[in-house]
C-alpha positions in Angstrom: 157.9 101.9 63.2 157.5 98.0 63.3 160.4 96.2 65.1 162.8 93.8 63.3 160.9 91.0 65.3 157.6 92.1 63.8 158.5 92.4 60.3 160.2 88.8 60.2 158.0 86.0 58.8 156.8 83.6 61.2 159.0 80.5 61.1 157.0 77.3 61.4 158.3 74.4 63.5 157.9 71.9 60.7 156.5 71.3 57.2 155.8 68.0 55.7 156.1 67.2 52.0 154.4 64.0 50.7 155.4 62.3 47.4 153.3 59.4 46.3 153.7 57.0 43.4 150.9 58.3 41.1 148.7 55.1 41.2 145.4 55.0 42.8 146.2 52.8 45.9 149.3 54.6 46.6 147.8 58.1 46.1 144.9 57.1 48.5 147.3 55.7 51.4 149.4 58.8 51.3 146.3 61.2 51.3 145.0 59.3 54.4 148.4 59.8 56.0 148.3 63.7 55.0 145.0 64.1 56.6 146.2 62.6 59.8 149.3 64.8 60.0 147.0 67.7 59.1 144.6 66.9 62.1 147.8 67.1 64.1 148.1 70.7 62.9 151.2 69.9 60.9 151.2 71.8 57.6 151.3 69.2 54.9 152.3 69.8 51.1 151.1 67.0 48.8 152.7 66.8 45.3 152.1 65.3 42.1 150.8 66.1 38.6 147.8 68.1 38.4 145.6 65.2 37.0 146.9 62.9 39.8 146.3 65.4 42.6 142.7 65.8 41.3 142.3 62.2 41.1 143.5 61.9 44.8 141.0 64.5 45.9 137.9 63.1 43.6 138.3 59.7 45.0 138.8 60.4 48.7 136.1 58.8 50.4 135.6 58.0 54.0 136.5 61.3 55.3 134.1 64.2 56.2 134.8 67.2 53.7 135.4 69.5 56.8 138.2 67.4 58.4 140.6 69.0 59.0 139.0 72.4 58.5 141.6 74.7 59.9 144.6 72.9 58.5 144.0 72.0 54.9 146.6 70.1 52.9 148.3 72.1 50.1 148.4 70.3 46.8 151.2 71.2 44.7 150.7 70.5 40.8 154.0 69.7 39.1 154.4 69.8 35.3 154.6 66.5 33.5 155.3 66.4 29.7 153.0 64.2 27.6 153.5 60.5 28.1 151.9 57.6 26.5 148.6 56.3 28.3 147.8 52.9 26.8 145.0 50.4 28.3 146.2 47.8 31.0 147.4 44.5 29.4 146.3 41.1 31.0 149.7 40.0 30.3 152.1 42.6 31.5 150.9 44.1 34.7 151.6 47.7 35.4 153.4 48.2 31.9 150.7 50.8 31.0 151.7 53.0 34.0 155.5 52.7 33.5 155.6 55.6 31.1 153.9 57.6 33.9 156.1 56.4 36.7 159.3 57.0 34.7 158.1 60.6 33.7 157.3 61.4 37.5 160.7 60.1 38.8 162.5 62.3 36.1 160.5 65.5 36.1 159.7 65.7 39.7 163.2 66.2 40.9 163.7 69.9 40.0 160.3 71.3 41.3 160.5 69.1 44.4 163.9 70.5 45.4 162.7 73.9 44.8 159.8 73.3 47.1 162.0 71.8 49.8 164.2 74.8 49.6 161.3 77.3 49.7 159.9 75.4 52.7 163.3 75.7 54.6 163.0 79.4 54.6 160.2 79.5 56.8 160.2 76.2 58.8 162.9 75.0 61.3 162.7 71.7 59.8 161.1 69.8 56.7 160.2 66.3 56.5 159.9 64.4 53.3 157.8 61.4 53.2 158.0 59.5 49.9 156.4 56.5 48.7 159.3 53.6 48.8 158.8 53.2 44.9 159.6 56.8 44.6 162.9 56.6 46.2 164.6 59.4 44.1 163.0 61.8 46.4 165.5 60.7 49.2 168.4 62.1 47.3 166.7 65.2 46.4 166.1 65.5 50.1 169.7 65.1 51.0 170.7 67.9 48.5 168.7 70.6 50.7 169.7 71.3 54.3 167.4 70.8 57.0 165.4 68.2 55.3 164.8 64.8 56.5 163.6 61.8 54.6 161.3 59.0 55.5 160.2 56.0 53.2 156.4 55.2 53.1 155.8 51.4 52.5 152.2 50.9 50.7 152.8 47.1 51.0 152.5 44.6 53.9 155.6 44.0 56.0 155.1 40.3 55.2 155.2 41.0 51.5 158.2 43.3 51.7 160.2 40.9 53.9 159.6 37.9 51.5 160.5 40.4 48.6 163.8 40.9 50.3 164.3 37.1 51.1 163.7 36.3 47.6 166.0 38.7 46.3 169.0 37.5 48.1 167.6 33.8 48.0 167.8 33.3 51.8 165.0 33.3 54.2 165.5 34.3 57.9 166.3 31.7 60.3 163.2 32.3 62.2 160.5 29.6 63.2 157.5 32.1 62.4 158.5 31.8 59.0 159.7 28.2 58.8 156.4 26.9 60.4 154.4 28.7 57.5 155.8 26.2 54.9 155.4 29.1 52.3 155.2 28.4 48.5 158.2 29.8 46.6 156.9 33.0 44.8 159.9 34.4 42.6 160.0 38.2 42.3 160.2 37.9 38.5 156.9 36.1 38.6 155.2 39.1 40.6 156.7 41.8 38.7 157.7 42.4 35.0 161.3 43.0 34.5 160.6 46.4 33.4 159.0 47.2 36.6 161.8 45.6 38.5 164.5 47.8 36.6 162.2 50.8 37.4 162.5 50.0 41.0 166.4 49.3 40.6 166.9 52.9 39.1 165.0 54.2 41.9 167.1 52.7 44.4 170.6 53.5 42.6 172.6 56.2 44.4 170.0 57.3 46.6 170.7 58.8 50.2 169.6 56.8 53.1 166.1 57.5 54.8 165.8 58.4 58.4 163.1 55.9 58.9 160.1 53.9 57.6 156.5 54.1 57.9 154.1 51.2 57.3 150.4 51.2 56.7 150.1 48.3 59.0 149.9 47.3 62.7 152.1 45.3 65.1 148.8 43.3 66.1 148.8 41.6 62.5 152.3 42.0 61.4 154.5 42.6 64.6 156.9 39.5 63.9 157.4 40.4 60.3 158.2 44.0 61.3 160.8 42.9 63.8 162.3 40.6 61.2 162.7 43.5 58.9 164.1 45.8 61.5 167.1 43.3 61.4 167.8 43.9 57.7 171.3 45.4 57.4 170.0 48.6 55.6 167.4 49.2 58.4 169.4 48.7 61.5 170.1 52.4 61.9 166.6 53.5 60.9 163.1 54.1 63.0 160.3 51.9 61.9 157.0 53.2 62.5 153.9 50.9 61.9 151.0 53.4 61.9 148.2 51.7 59.9 145.4 51.3 59.3 145.5 55.0 57.8 141.9 54.7 56.5 139.0 55.9 58.8 137.9 52.9 60.8 134.5 54.3 61.8 132.3 54.9 58.8 128.7 56.2 59.0 126.0 57.1 56.4 127.1 60.7 56.6 131.0 60.1 56.4 131.3 60.2 52.5 131.4 63.1 50.2 128.4 64.3 48.1 125.4 62.2 47.4 125.0 58.8 48.8 125.8 56.1 46.2 122.7 54.1 45.2 124.3 50.8 45.7 124.4 51.7 49.6 120.7 52.2 49.5 120.5 48.8 48.0 122.8 47.4 50.8 120.3 48.8 53.4 117.6 46.6 52.3 119.8 43.0 52.4 120.1 40.9 55.3 123.3 41.1 57.6 126.7 39.8 56.2 124.9 38.6 53.0 126.4 40.5 50.2 129.8 39.8 48.4 131.7 42.8 47.3 133.7 42.2 44.1 136.4 44.6 43.0 139.9 44.1 41.5 141.4 47.4 42.2 142.3 50.0 39.6 145.6 48.8 37.7 144.5 45.2 36.8 142.5 44.0 33.9 140.9 40.6 33.5 140.3 38.9 30.1 136.8 39.2 28.5 136.9 35.1 28.8 137.6 35.6 32.5 135.0 38.2 33.0 132.4 35.9 31.5 133.3 33.1 33.9 133.2 35.5 36.9 129.9 36.6 35.6 128.5 33.0 35.5 130.1 32.0 38.7 128.6 34.9 40.6 125.0 34.1 39.3 125.5 30.3 40.1 126.5 31.0 43.6 123.1 32.3 44.4 124.8 35.0 46.7 123.9 38.7 46.9 126.9 40.6 45.2 128.0 44.1 44.3 130.5 43.8 41.4 132.6 46.9 40.4 133.0 46.2 36.7 135.3 48.5 35.2 138.5 48.8 33.1 142.0 49.5 34.8 142.9 53.3 35.3 144.8 54.8 32.3 148.0 56.7 33.3 146.0 59.7 33.1 142.3 59.2 33.6 141.2 62.8 32.7 142.9 62.9 28.9 140.7 62.5 25.9 142.6 59.3 25.4 141.7 58.0 28.7 138.2 59.1 28.6 137.9 57.6 25.1 139.3 54.4 26.1 137.1 54.2 29.4 133.9 54.7 27.1 134.8 52.2 24.6 135.4 49.5 27.5 132.2 50.4 28.9 130.5 50.1 25.9 132.1 46.6 25.1 130.9 45.3 28.5 127.5 46.5 28.2 127.4 44.9 24.7 128.3 41.3 26.1 126.3 41.8 29.4 123.4 42.7 27.1 123.7 39.6 24.9 123.7 37.6 28.2 120.8 39.5 29.5 122.7 39.6 32.7 121.3 42.5 34.2 117.7 41.0 34.2 119.0 37.5 35.4 120.6 38.8 38.5 118.5 41.9 39.4 117.0 40.2 42.4 120.4 39.6 43.9 123.3 41.6 42.2 124.3 45.0 41.5 127.0 46.1 38.7 128.6 49.3 39.3 131.3 51.1 37.6 132.8 52.8 40.7 131.8 52.2 44.3 132.5 53.7 47.6 134.7 50.9 48.9 135.2 51.9 52.6 131.5 52.5 53.1 130.5 49.1 51.3 133.1 47.3 53.6 131.7 49.1 56.7 128.2 48.1 55.9 126.6 45.4 58.0 125.0 43.7 55.0 128.6 43.0 53.6 129.8 39.4 54.4 132.8 39.0 52.0 135.3 41.0 49.7 136.6 39.1 46.3 139.8 41.2 46.0 142.8 41.3 44.0 144.6 41.7 47.5 146.2 45.2 47.0 147.3 46.2 50.4 145.2 49.0 50.5 142.0 46.9 49.9 143.4 44.3 52.3 143.6 47.0 55.2 140.4 48.4 54.4 138.7 44.9 54.7 140.6 43.7 57.5 140.0 47.1 59.4 136.1 46.5 59.0 136.3 42.8 59.9 135.3 41.7 56.4 136.8 38.4 55.3 138.6 38.1 51.9 138.2 35.8 48.8 141.6 36.2 47.4 142.4 36.6 43.8 146.0 38.1 43.4 147.4 39.3 40.1 150.8 40.8 40.5 153.2 42.8 42.6 152.7 42.5 46.3 149.4 40.8 45.9 150.3 37.3 46.0 152.2 37.5 49.3 149.2 39.4 50.7 147.1 36.6 49.7 149.4 34.3 51.7 149.2 36.7 54.7 145.4 36.7 54.5 144.8 32.9 53.9 147.7 31.1 55.6 149.0 33.5 58.3 145.9 35.4 59.6 143.4 33.0 58.1 140.8 35.8 57.5 140.2 34.6 54.0 139.7 31.8 51.3 141.6 31.4 47.8 139.4 32.2 45.0 142.2 31.9 42.5 145.5 30.1 43.3 148.3 32.1 42.4 150.3 29.0 40.9 147.3 28.9 38.4 147.6 32.7 37.6 147.8 31.8 33.7 144.7 30.0 33.6 141.1 31.2 33.2 139.2 30.3 36.6 136.1 28.5 35.5 132.7 29.6 36.8 132.2 26.4 38.8 135.3 27.1 41.0 134.3 30.7 41.4 131.0 29.6 42.4 132.4 27.1 45.0 134.8 29.5 46.4 132.0 32.2 47.0 129.7 29.5 48.6 132.4 28.4 50.8 133.1 31.8 52.2 129.4 32.9 52.5 127.5 29.8 53.8 129.7 26.9 54.8 131.0 26.0 58.2 134.6 26.7 57.0 133.5 30.3 56.0 131.8 30.8 59.4 135.2 30.3 61.2 136.9 32.3 58.8 134.2 35.2 59.3 134.7 34.9 63.2 138.5 35.2 62.6 137.8 38.4 60.4 135.9 40.1 63.1 138.5 39.3 65.8 141.3 40.6 63.5 139.0 43.6 62.7 139.0 44.4 66.5 142.7 44.2 66.7 143.2 46.4 63.7 140.8 49.0 64.8 142.1 48.9 68.5 145.6 49.9 67.2 144.6 53.4 66.3 142.8 54.3 69.7 144.4 55.7 72.7 146.9 53.0 74.0 146.9 51.0 70.8 150.4 50.2 69.1 149.7 52.2 65.7 148.5 55.2 68.0 151.7 54.9 70.1 154.0 54.7 66.9 152.3 57.6 65.2 152.7 59.7 68.4 156.3 58.5 68.5 156.7 59.7 64.8 155.3 63.0 65.5 157.4 63.6 68.5 160.5 62.6 66.4 159.8 65.0 63.6 158.8 67.8 65.8 161.3 67.9 68.6 
């Protein structure tokens, strides 16, 4: 007869539950973190709708598919009722995703609580890591014994600090901030009122987190992390700067599946000669602006890869999402065809609908990145030592652009935030590309970008600050 000890289930020391915001840049960062935790032999449970879990997995480039082989991440598909999935608006950023965000915040509460309770039966400790915009999860965690919650910030420490400062209309009395002579950027200019209301609802009556995680490193944002730690609501919380979360060593064999054709094209280009152009997955440019961008790229006479696509719908796999994507693609093909654009730029440019961004940024032929300055893209670009041409659109992006151009000086402005309601003419786009790619100013920026890339990559190595913070986080949650 088996002893009681033999028939009792094995009790794990810890289980981690990860709750991302269902938008690509957020899904991606928390999936990177999940992989790093799983590589430390920690069971990880990644939660979301079936569609967004699928999206996170299918777009997860940069990691070998067998890593980590013996400690896979378990995905939990939570049910979401139908919600609107309109196309992105050029005038109301993120409005097309708000119905999804509201649905997730409302309908994930019960299944999340049930998952946490089930994990506590076989784990001595359960740790919940939630996107800071999904703060409802902290109150769910507080309702289940033996669960500890941590907030994950998918934005720069610099952007978050300025957000807090603007909210209370007072900047810290610190010379490192004062000497920057920063332009005033109101929160309601970066976010729609509807999105600010969503954030407010998330943070109402929620329990306090035990700590906070940042996808950044102290080598580039240490002073801003320290200033955030002085915030009243942060003083009793631990802060861990553990970025970059993305892989920092990319080879030809790193990605999944067949190698993208644009990488073969890059192989044939001179070193640091190609401008990579991509504006993320949540933003839309007007047709008028797209035309000016097309002319500006051609007029610059620089090589380029342009990711030309519509912003993601709330659910990219629905018939509505697929149909909208095809209509947008057909519209782009029609006006590009009228311009005879493919033929005009065939020797120097490639237009693609989707691209392996990390592999492109890591390629020696890539010399610059025209970007919307989402933090995921900023960290990927900086970790590869690639300078940025900044084109911020909303949310944290204007402040990330300031960090890139004014603080770290690893980028040049392509579109000034103050002129965000204007169409940037082709001549200005041409000039900004030339400044970065071939001018003396651009050369200095590229040198600094390489130096910052070294700092960012070193942070993840033995003895680096991010490795030390990650080790400290692991120690904290497993002790």
